[in-house]
C-alpha positions as CSV (number, residue, x, y, z in Angstrom):
1,X,177.9,20.1,-8.3
2,X,178.0,23.6,-10.1
3,X,178.8,22.1,-13.2
4,X,176.0,19.5,-13.2
5,X,173.4,22.3,-12.6
6,X,175.2,24.3,-15.3
7,X,174.9,21.5,-17.6
8,X,171.4,20.8,-16.6
9,X,170.4,24.5,-17.1
10,X,172.1,24.6,-20.4
11,X,170.3,21.2,-21.6
12,X,167.0,22.5,-20.7
13,X,167.1,25.8,-22.3
14,X,168.5,24.1,-25.3
15,X,165.1,22.0,-25.3
16,X,162.9,25.1,-24.9
17,X,164.6,27.4,-27.2
18,X,165.9,30.6,-26.0
19,X,163.7,32.7,-28.4
20,X,160.8,30.8,-26.9
21,X,162.0,31.7,-23.4
22,X,162.2,35.3,-24.7
23,X,158.7,35.1,-26.0
24,X,157.6,33.8,-22.6
25,X,159.4,36.8,-20.8
26,X,157.6,39.0,-23.1
27,X,154.5,37.2,-22.6
28,X,154.7,37.9,-18.5
29,X,156.1,41.0,-18.4
30,X,154.2,42.9,-20.9
31,X,151.3,41.2,-19.0
32,X,152.5,43.4,-15.7
33,X,152.7,46.3,-17.6
34,X,149.0,46.4,-17.8
35,X,148.8,46.9,-13.8
36,X,151.3,49.5,-13.9
37,X,149.4,51.1,-16.5
38,X,146.1,50.8,-14.7
39,X,147.5,52.5,-11.8
40,X,149.3,55.2,-13.8
41,X,146.1,56.6,-15.8
42,X,144.2,57.1,-12.5
43,X,145.7,60.4,-12.2
44,X,147.3,61.6,-16.0
45,X,145.6,60.9,-19.6
46,X,146.7,57.6,-21.2
47,X,148.3,59.5,-24.2
48,X,150.4,61.5,-21.8
49,X,151.4,58.9,-20.1
50,X,152.6,57.1,-23.3
51,X,154.4,60.3,-24.3
52,X,156.4,60.5,-21.1
53,X,157.1,56.8,-21.1
54,X,158.3,56.8,-24.7
55,X,160.3,59.9,-24.5
56,X,162.3,58.9,-21.4
57,X,163.0,55.3,-22.7
58,X,164.3,56.6,-26.2
59,X,166.3,59.2,-24.9
60,X,167.9,56.5,-22.5
61,X,168.5,54.0,-25.6
62,X,169.8,57.0,-27.5
63,X,172.3,57.8,-24.7
64,X,173.5,54.4,-24.4
65,X,174.3,54.3,-28.0
66,X,176.1,57.6,-27.9
67,X,178.3,56.2,-25.3
68,X,179.1,53.2,-27.1
69,X,179.5,55.0,-30.1
70,X,176.9,53.3,-32.5
71,X,177.0,54.7,-35.8
72,X,173.9,56.7,-36.8
73,X,171.0,55.4,-39.4
74,X,171.9,57.0,-42.7
75,X,169.5,57.7,-45.9
76,X,166.3,55.4,-46.3
77,X,167.3,54.0,-43.1
78,X,165.8,57.2,-41.4
79,X,162.6,56.4,-43.4
80,X,162.3,53.2,-42.0
81,X,163.0,54.5,-38.4
82,X,160.2,57.0,-38.9
83,X,157.6,54.7,-40.4
84,X,158.2,52.4,-37.4
85,X,157.9,54.8,-34.8
86,X,154.2,56.1,-36.4
87,X,153.0,52.5,-36.9
88,X,154.5,50.9,-33.4
89,X,154.1,53.5,-31.1
90,X,152.4,56.9,-32.3
91,X,149.5,55.1,-33.9
92,X,149.4,51.7,-32.0
93,X,150.1,52.7,-28.5
94,X,148.3,55.9,-28.9
95,X,145.3,54.7,-30.6
96,X,145.1,51.7,-27.9
97,X,145.7,54.1,-25.1
98,X,142.9,56.8,-26.6
99,X,140.4,53.5,-27.1
100,X,140.6,52.1,-23.7
101,X,138.7,55.2,-22.3
102,X,135.5,54.4,-24.3
103,X,135.4,50.6,-24.0
104,X,135.3,48.1,-21.2
105,X,138.9,46.7,-20.3
106,X,137.3,43.3,-20.9
107,X,136.2,44.2,-24.5
108,X,140.2,45.7,-24.8
109,X,141.7,42.7,-24.2
110,X,139.6,40.6,-26.4
111,X,140.5,43.4,-29.3
112,X,144.4,43.0,-28.4
113,X,144.3,39.5,-28.6
114,X,142.9,39.7,-32.3
115,X,146.5,41.0,-33.3
116,X,148.4,37.5,-34.0
117,X,145.8,36.8,-36.4
118,X,146.2,39.7,-38.1
119,X,149.9,38.7,-38.2
120,X,148.9,35.6,-39.6
121,X,146.3,36.9,-42.5
122,X,148.9,39.7,-43.5
123,X,151.7,36.8,-44.2
124,X,149.2,34.6,-45.8
125,X,148.2,37.2,-48.4
126,X,152.3,38.3,-48.8
127,X,152.3,34.6,-49.9
128,X,154.1,33.2,-46.7
129,X,153.7,29.8,-46.1
130,X,152.3,29.1,-42.3
131,X,152.1,26.0,-40.7
132,X,148.5,24.5,-40.4
133,X,149.3,23.6,-36.7
134,X,150.5,27.2,-35.9
135,X,147.1,28.6,-37.3
136,X,145.1,26.1,-35.5
137,X,146.8,26.9,-32.0
138,X,146.6,30.9,-32.9
139,X,142.8,30.6,-33.2
140,X,142.2,28.0,-30.2
141,X,144.4,30.6,-27.7
142,X,142.1,33.4,-29.3
143,X,138.9,31.3,-28.3
144,X,140.7,31.0,-24.7
145,X,140.7,34.7,-24.6
146,X,137.3,35.0,-25.5
147,X,136.2,32.6,-22.9
148,X,138.1,34.7,-20.1
149,X,136.1,37.6,-21.0
150,X,133.3,36.0,-22.3
151,X,131.0,38.8,-20.2
152,X,132.3,41.0,-22.4
153,X,131.4,39.8,-25.9
154,X,128.0,41.6,-25.7
155,X,130.1,44.9,-25.5
156,X,130.9,44.6,-29.3
157,X,127.2,45.7,-29.7
158,X,127.1,48.7,-27.3
159,X,126.8,51.9,-29.5
160,X,128.8,53.9,-27.2
161,X,131.8,51.8,-27.5
162,X,131.9,52.1,-31.3
163,X,134.6,55.0,-31.5
164,X,136.6,52.8,-28.8
165,X,136.5,49.6,-30.7
166,X,137.5,51.4,-34.2
167,X,140.3,53.0,-32.6
168,X,141.5,49.5,-30.7
169,X,141.0,47.6,-34.0
170,X,143.3,49.9,-35.8
171,X,146.0,50.1,-33.0
172,X,146.4,46.1,-33.6
173,X,146.4,46.5,-37.7
174,X,148.9,49.1,-37.5
175,X,150.9,46.9,-34.6
176,X,150.7,43.9,-37.1
177,X,152.0,46.0,-39.8
178,X,154.9,47.4,-37.7
179,X,155.7,44.0,-36.2
180,X,156.2,42.6,-39.6
181,X,157.9,45.5,-41.4
182,X,160.3,45.4,-38.3
183,X,161.4,42.0,-39.1
184,X,161.6,42.6,-42.5
185,X,163.7,45.8,-42.0
186,X,165.7,44.5,-38.9
187,X,169.1,43.4,-40.9
188,X,169.2,46.8,-42.4
189,X,170.1,48.9,-39.4
190,X,171.0,48.1,-35.7
191,X,167.2,47.3,-34.1
192,X,167.9,48.2,-30.4
193,X,169.2,51.7,-31.5
194,X,166.4,51.8,-34.1
195,X,164.0,51.0,-31.1
196,X,165.2,53.8,-29.0
197,X,165.0,56.3,-31.9
198,X,161.4,55.3,-32.7
199,X,160.4,55.8,-29.3
200,X,162.0,59.1,-29.1
201,X,160.4,60.5,-32.2
202,X,156.9,59.0,-31.2
203,X,157.1,60.6,-27.8
204,X,157.7,64.1,-29.2
205,X,154.8,63.4,-31.7
206,X,152.5,62.2,-28.7
207,X,153.7,65.2,-26.7
208,X,153.0,67.5,-29.7
209,X,149.4,66.0,-29.7
210,X,148.8,66.9,-26.1
211,X,150.2,70.4,-26.5
212,X,147.8,70.8,-29.5
213,X,144.7,69.2,-27.4
214,X,145.5,70.8,-24.3
215,X,144.6,67.3,-22.7
216,X,147.5,66.9,-20.2
217,X,148.7,67.6,-16.5
218,X,151.3,69.7,-15.2
219,X,154.3,67.5,-14.5
220,X,154.7,69.0,-10.9
221,X,150.9,67.7,-10.1
222,X,151.8,64.2,-11.0
223,X,152.0,62.3,-8.0
224,X,154.6,59.7,-7.0
225,X,152.6,56.7,-7.7
226,X,152.3,57.7,-11.4
227,X,156.0,58.4,-11.8
228,X,156.7,54.9,-10.0
229,X,154.5,52.9,-12.9
230,X,156.0,55.4,-15.4
231,X,159.5,54.1,-14.1
232,X,158.5,50.3,-14.2
233,X,157.2,50.7,-17.6
234,X,160.2,52.4,-18.8
235,X,162.7,49.9,-17.3
236,X,161.1,46.6,-17.7
237,X,158.3,47.5,-20.2
238,X,160.4,49.7,-22.6
239,X,164.0,48.9,-22.0
240,X,164.5,45.5,-20.9
241,X,161.1,43.9,-22.4
242,X,161.0,45.6,-25.8
243,X,164.7,44.7,-26.4
244,X,163.9,40.9,-25.5
245,X,161.3,41.1,-28.0
246,X,163.1,42.1,-31.0
247,X,165.5,39.1,-30.3
248,X,162.4,37.1,-30.3
249,X,161.2,38.8,-33.4
250,X,164.6,38.1,-35.0
251,X,164.5,34.1,-34.3
252,X,161.2,33.0,-34.4
253,X,158.4,33.0,-36.9
254,X,156.0,36.2,-37.3
255,X,153.0,34.1,-36.3
256,X,154.8,32.5,-33.1
257,X,156.5,35.9,-31.7
258,X,153.3,37.8,-31.8
259,X,151.6,35.2,-29.3
260,X,152.6,37.0,-26.4
261,X,149.4,38.7,-26.9
262,X,147.5,35.8,-25.8
263,X,150.1,35.5,-22.3
264,X,149.5,39.0,-21.6
265,X,145.7,39.0,-20.4
266,X,145.8,36.0,-18.4
267,X,148.9,37.4,-16.7
268,X,146.9,40.6,-16.0
269,X,144.1,38.9,-14.7
270,X,145.9,36.8,-12.3
271,X,148.0,39.7,-10.9
272,X,144.8,41.8,-11.2
273,X,143.1,39.0,-8.6
274,X,146.5,39.1,-6.4
275,X,147.3,42.9,-6.3
276,X,143.5,44.7,-6.8
277,X,141.8,41.5,-5.3
278,X,139.6,41.0,-8.1
279,X,137.6,37.9,-8.3
280,X,138.8,34.7,-10.4
281,X,136.2,32.6,-11.9
282,X,135.5,29.3,-13.4
283,X,135.6,30.9,-17.0
284,X,138.8,32.2,-16.2
285,X,140.2,29.2,-15.4
286,X,138.7,27.5,-18.3
287,X,139.6,30.2,-20.7
288,X,143.4,30.2,-19.3
289,X,143.8,26.2,-20.2
290,X,142.5,26.6,-23.6
291,X,144.7,29.4,-24.2
292,X,147.5,27.6,-23.0
293,X,146.7,24.7,-25.2
294,X,146.7,26.5,-28.2
295,X,150.1,28.0,-27.4
296,X,151.2,24.5,-26.9
297,X,150.2,23.5,-30.3
298,X,152.2,26.4,-31.6
299,X,155.4,25.3,-29.7
300,X,154.7,22.0,-31.1
301,X,154.4,23.5,-34.8
302,X,157.7,25.2,-34.2
303,X,159.4,22.1,-32.9
304,X,158.3,20.2,-35.9
305,X,159.4,22.9,-38.5
306,X,162.8,22.7,-36.8
307,X,163.3,19.0,-37.1
308,X,162.7,18.9,-40.1
309,X,165.1,21.7,-40.7
310,X,167.9,20.0,-38.9
311,X,166.8,16.8,-41.1
312,X,167.6,19.0,-44.6
313,X,170.7,20.3,-43.0
314,X,172.1,16.6,-42.2
């Protein structure tokens, strides 16, 4: 009986693909981190919370690799790590956290969903071949996010939101470049050790920013709820899900591995309804369906490319 269950489970994993399951994991659990962040920033500045999260997560990564006696990066590898620390965490995470202060959460979700489109555009201008079905699915998913948060589309025209919009858009661009650069340089050094070093370095940089601006709260004044939120962000958001994300990035095309950005808002909206009692509407349901349809098209595109590859190998 156990053998049958095991074989059935293995068959389903092979049919779906472990990298796709990894992508689904990232889409769901990074969606839950929105809820944890929402709780955490109620009591401390967002950049301070990002600094604490990245510093602790990075330190834990480093301790693990020290205990396993993994080799440290050498020479030009440090250059790559510092660039990624600045792109992925200091700029992207820092600017997006700062930008949320100046814009509505709905507008922030729409801007965050632009990220996969940047990945497609950057890849295209770099001369990479991208399947038309994947591009179509990406645009349809983005349209679905716009339907979910359609009430916030007009926020783009609010003058007071301009600074937040600029910061948030720059954050998505730096994250797109960082994602592609990570995929390109992943083979030059242990990507998981590199991830920990990036987090640690960016944590130090964000702490320096907090110290220079004086925008911070004393650690002994941070309430328990915020520490619990930070603990969830460190363990689930950083240590586990970032590791899974690196795996999906190594095994999927960039335009596919970036699609978690369309899953995150849907998960966050549903959890917000369950945990905080936020209302759901028909537009949220319709937008969710449209988004999932777009993701389905991208998955179909990936399956077709796999079939072609298998045919060529045979």
